[in-house]
VMD Tcl script that builds the backbone (N, CA, C; Angstrom):
set m [mol new atoms 192]
animate dup $m
set s [atomselect $m all]
$s set {name element resname resid chain x y z} {
  {N N UNK 1 A 61.483 116.730 93.279}
  {CA C UNK 1 A 62.437 116.981 92.204}
  {C C UNK 1 A 63.752 117.524 92.774}
  {N N UNK 2 A 63.631 118.426 93.709}
  {CA C UNK 2 A 64.838 119.044 94.258}
  {C C UNK 2 A 65.766 118.003 94.872}
  {N N UNK 3 A 65.180 117.078 95.636}
  {CA C UNK 3 A 66.002 116.080 96.321}
  {C C UNK 3 A 66.738 115.199 95.316}
  {N N UNK 4 A 66.041 114.825 94.251}
  {CA C UNK 4 A 66.646 113.936 93.274}
  {C C UNK 4 A 67.876 114.582 92.638}
  {N N UNK 5 A 67.774 115.859 92.267}
  {CA C UNK 5 A 68.911 116.527 91.630}
  {C C UNK 5 A 70.076 116.643 92.618}
  {N N UNK 6 A 69.752 116.913 93.862}
  {CA C UNK 6 A 70.803 117.004 94.878}
  {C C UNK 6 A 71.495 115.643 95.031}
  {N N UNK 7 A 70.695 114.579 95.045}
  {CA C UNK 7 A 71.231 113.243 95.223}
  {C C UNK 7 A 72.180 112.891 94.083}
  {N N UNK 8 A 71.775 113.196 92.858}
  {CA C UNK 8 A 72.629 112.850 91.718}
  {C C UNK 8 A 73.928 113.655 91.770}
  {N N UNK 9 A 73.858 114.888 92.283}
  {CA C UNK 9 A 75.073 115.676 92.429}
  {C C UNK 9 A 76.040 115.012 93.393}
  {N N UNK 10 A 75.509 114.546 94.520}
  {CA C UNK 10 A 76.340 113.857 95.510}
  {C C UNK 10 A 76.943 112.602 94.891}
  {N N UNK 11 A 76.095 111.880 94.137}
  {CA C UNK 11 A 76.556 110.642 93.533}
  {C C UNK 11 A 77.692 110.915 92.559}
  {N N UNK 12 A 77.578 111.964 91.749}
  {CA C UNK 12 A 78.638 112.254 90.787}
  {C C UNK 12 A 79.915 112.691 91.511}
  {N N UNK 13 A 79.750 113.387 92.638}
  {CA C UNK 13 A 80.936 113.757 93.416}
  {C C UNK 13 A 81.654 112.512 93.917}
  {N N UNK 14 A 80.877 111.545 94.420}
  {CA C UNK 14 A 81.485 110.297 94.897}
  {C C UNK 14 A 82.194 109.589 93.756}
  {N N UNK 15 A 81.555 109.581 92.603}
  {CA C UNK 15 A 82.139 108.924 91.431}
  {C C UNK 15 A 83.483 109.570 91.095}
  {N N UNK 16 A 83.510 110.909 91.076}
  {CA C UNK 16 A 84.749 111.634 90.790}
  {C C UNK 16 A 85.833 111.279 91.807}
  {N N UNK 17 A 85.434 111.262 93.080}
  {CA C UNK 17 A 86.391 110.975 94.143}
  {C C UNK 17 A 86.972 109.576 93.959}
  {N N UNK 18 A 86.096 108.599 93.664}
  {CA C UNK 18 A 86.569 107.232 93.461}
  {C C UNK 18 A 87.512 107.158 92.273}
  {N N UNK 19 A 87.155 107.904 91.217}
  {CA C UNK 19 A 87.997 107.897 90.020}
  {C C UNK 19 A 89.393 108.426 90.364}
  {N N UNK 20 A 89.436 109.514 91.146}
  {CA C UNK 20 A 90.719 110.094 91.535}
  {C C UNK 20 A 91.518 109.109 92.382}
  {N N UNK 21 A 90.834 108.446 93.327}
  {CA C UNK 21 A 91.524 107.479 94.191}
  {C C UNK 21 A 92.112 106.348 93.357}
  {N N UNK 22 A 91.308 105.863 92.410}
  {CA C UNK 22 A 91.783 104.780 91.552}
  {C C UNK 22 A 92.999 105.229 90.752}
  {N N UNK 23 A 92.942 106.463 90.251}
  {CA C UNK 23 A 94.050 107.009 89.475}
  {C C UNK 23 A 95.307 107.056 90.341}
  {N N UNK 24 A 95.148 107.528 91.588}
  {CA C UNK 24 A 96.271 107.605 92.518}
  {C C UNK 24 A 96.873 106.220 92.749}
  {N N UNK 25 A 95.998 105.241 93.005}
  {CA C UNK 25 A 96.476 103.883 93.263}
  {C C UNK 25 A 97.230 103.341 92.053}
  {N N UNK 26 A 96.677 103.587 90.852}
  {CA C UNK 26 A 97.325 103.096 89.638}
  {C C UNK 26 A 98.700 103.731 89.490}
  {N N UNK 27 A 98.779 105.059 89.754}
  {CA C UNK 27 A 100.056 105.750 89.630}
  {C C UNK 27 A 101.062 105.173 90.621}
  {N N UNK 28 A 100.596 104.915 91.847}
  {CA C UNK 28 A 101.479 104.359 92.872}
  {C C UNK 28 A 102.005 102.993 92.425}
  {N N UNK 29 A 101.102 102.151 91.899}
  {CA C UNK 29 A 101.510 100.824 91.432}
  {C C UNK 29 A 102.546 100.941 90.330}
  {N N UNK 30 A 102.307 101.869 89.394}
  {CA C UNK 30 A 103.248 102.036 88.284}
  {C C UNK 30 A 104.607 102.491 88.803}
  {N N UNK 31 A 104.613 103.407 89.774}
  {CA C UNK 31 A 105.882 103.867 90.337}
  {C C UNK 31 A 106.613 102.718 91.012}
  {N N UNK 32 A 105.870 101.896 91.769}
  {CA C UNK 32 A 106.503 100.750 92.424}
  {C C UNK 32 A 107.071 99.795 91.388}
  {N N UNK 33 A 106.339 99.588 90.289}
  {CA C UNK 33 A 106.796 98.708 89.217}
  {C C UNK 33 A 108.103 99.245 88.624}
  {N N UNK 34 A 108.138 100.556 88.348}
  {CA C UNK 34 A 109.351 101.163 87.799}
  {C C UNK 34 A 110.515 100.985 88.766}
  {N N UNK 35 A 110.240 101.223 90.059}
  {CA C UNK 35 A 111.285 101.076 91.068}
  {C C UNK 35 A 111.818 99.653 91.073}
  {N N UNK 36 A 110.894 98.682 91.012}
  {CA C UNK 36 A 111.295 97.281 91.007}
  {C C UNK 36 A 112.172 96.982 89.797}
  {N N UNK 37 A 111.782 97.508 88.631}
  {CA C UNK 37 A 112.564 97.250 87.421}
  {C C UNK 37 A 113.951 97.859 87.532}
  {N N UNK 38 A 114.038 99.066 88.089}
  {CA C UNK 38 A 115.327 99.745 88.146}
  {C C UNK 38 A 116.260 99.092 89.168}
  {N N UNK 39 A 115.705 98.503 90.227}
  {CA C UNK 39 A 116.553 97.884 91.245}
  {C C UNK 39 A 116.629 96.373 91.067}
  {N N UNK 40 A 116.070 95.877 89.965}
  {CA C UNK 40 A 115.938 94.432 89.799}
  {C C UNK 40 A 117.292 93.740 89.744}
  {N N UNK 41 A 118.282 94.342 89.083}
  {CA C UNK 41 A 119.562 93.666 88.902}
  {C C UNK 41 A 120.319 93.481 90.211}
  {N N UNK 42 A 119.991 94.283 91.237}
  {CA C UNK 42 A 120.695 94.129 92.502}
  {C C UNK 42 A 119.772 93.668 93.623}
  {N N UNK 43 A 118.566 93.239 93.254}
  {CA C UNK 43 A 117.608 92.856 94.287}
  {C C UNK 43 A 117.964 91.502 94.890}
  {N N UNK 44 A 117.629 91.304 96.155}
  {CA C UNK 44 A 117.824 89.993 96.763}
  {C C UNK 44 A 116.924 88.960 96.105}
  {N N UNK 45 A 117.233 87.715 96.293}
  {CA C UNK 45 A 116.459 86.648 95.663}
  {C C UNK 45 A 115.037 86.663 96.203}
  {N N UNK 46 A 114.077 86.724 95.298}
  {CA C UNK 46 A 112.680 86.638 95.702}
  {C C UNK 46 A 112.195 85.215 95.485}
  {N N UNK 47 A 111.000 84.962 95.981}
  {CA C UNK 47 A 110.498 83.590 96.007}
  {C C UNK 47 A 110.441 82.950 94.626}
  {N N UNK 48 A 110.008 83.693 93.612}
  {CA C UNK 48 A 109.841 83.063 92.295}
  {C C UNK 48 A 111.176 82.799 91.604}
  {N N UNK 49 A 112.274 83.320 92.170}
  {CA C UNK 49 A 113.578 83.055 91.577}
  {C C UNK 49 A 114.236 81.813 92.178}
  {N N UNK 50 A 113.672 81.324 93.267}
  {CA C UNK 50 A 114.252 80.156 93.919}
  {C C UNK 50 A 113.967 78.899 93.109}
  {N N UNK 51 A 114.814 77.893 93.261}
  {CA C UNK 51 A 114.480 76.599 92.662}
  {C C UNK 51 A 113.163 76.079 93.234}
  {N N UNK 52 A 112.496 75.256 92.459}
  {CA C UNK 52 A 111.121 74.885 92.819}
  {C C UNK 52 A 111.048 74.144 94.148}
  {N N UNK 53 A 112.107 73.458 94.548}
  {CA C UNK 53 A 112.068 72.710 95.812}
  {C C UNK 53 A 112.050 73.650 97.007}
  {N N UNK 54 A 112.666 74.827 96.869}
  {CA C UNK 54 A 112.668 75.768 97.989}
  {C C UNK 54 A 111.400 76.617 98.019}
  {N N UNK 55 A 110.695 76.665 96.904}
  {CA C UNK 55 A 109.469 77.464 96.865}
  {C C UNK 55 A 108.392 76.876 97.747}
  {N N UNK 56 A 108.307 75.570 97.818}
  {CA C UNK 56 A 107.261 74.922 98.580}
  {C C UNK 56 A 107.887 74.062 99.669}
  {N N UNK 57 A 108.334 74.670 100.756}
  {CA C UNK 57 A 108.962 73.880 101.811}
  {C C UNK 57 A 107.940 72.950 102.457}
  {N N UNK 58 A 108.279 71.687 102.532}
  {CA C UNK 58 A 107.380 70.723 103.168}
  {C C UNK 58 A 108.178 69.892 104.154}
  {N N UNK 59 A 107.481 69.161 104.976}
  {CA C UNK 59 A 108.143 68.305 105.947}
  {C C UNK 59 A 108.472 66.937 105.359}
  {N N UNK 60 A 108.013 66.698 104.139}
  {CA C UNK 60 A 108.262 65.399 103.529}
  {C C UNK 60 A 109.709 65.296 103.054}
  {N N UNK 61 A 110.247 64.104 103.139}
  {CA C UNK 61 A 111.597 63.879 102.637}
  {C C UNK 61 A 111.536 63.711 101.115}
  {N N UNK 62 A 112.555 64.151 100.408}
  {CA C UNK 62 A 112.557 63.945 98.950}
  {C C UNK 62 A 112.558 62.455 98.621}
  {N N UNK 63 A 111.816 62.073 97.596}
  {CA C UNK 63 A 111.678 60.647 97.294}
  {C C UNK 63 A 112.772 60.161 96.332}
  {N N UNK 64 A 114.000 60.415 96.710}
  {CA C UNK 64 A 115.137 59.942 95.910}
  {C C UNK 64 A 115.648 58.648 96.481}
}
mol reanalyze $m
mol bondsrecalc $m
mol representation Tube
mol addrep $m
């Protein structure tokens, strides 16, 4: 009985730790998102803003 209660205590500690880590990661992601939004108007061109032909560079010649 003693071992089982000790084990569940350890397990709940791990659960708490994981929850905190997840919370930290979520907060970090949200901060990065806010930063991206605030600097968006002056940001350099990212891949999804390029015309579709530049998004997928290939060695094939355009079929015009």
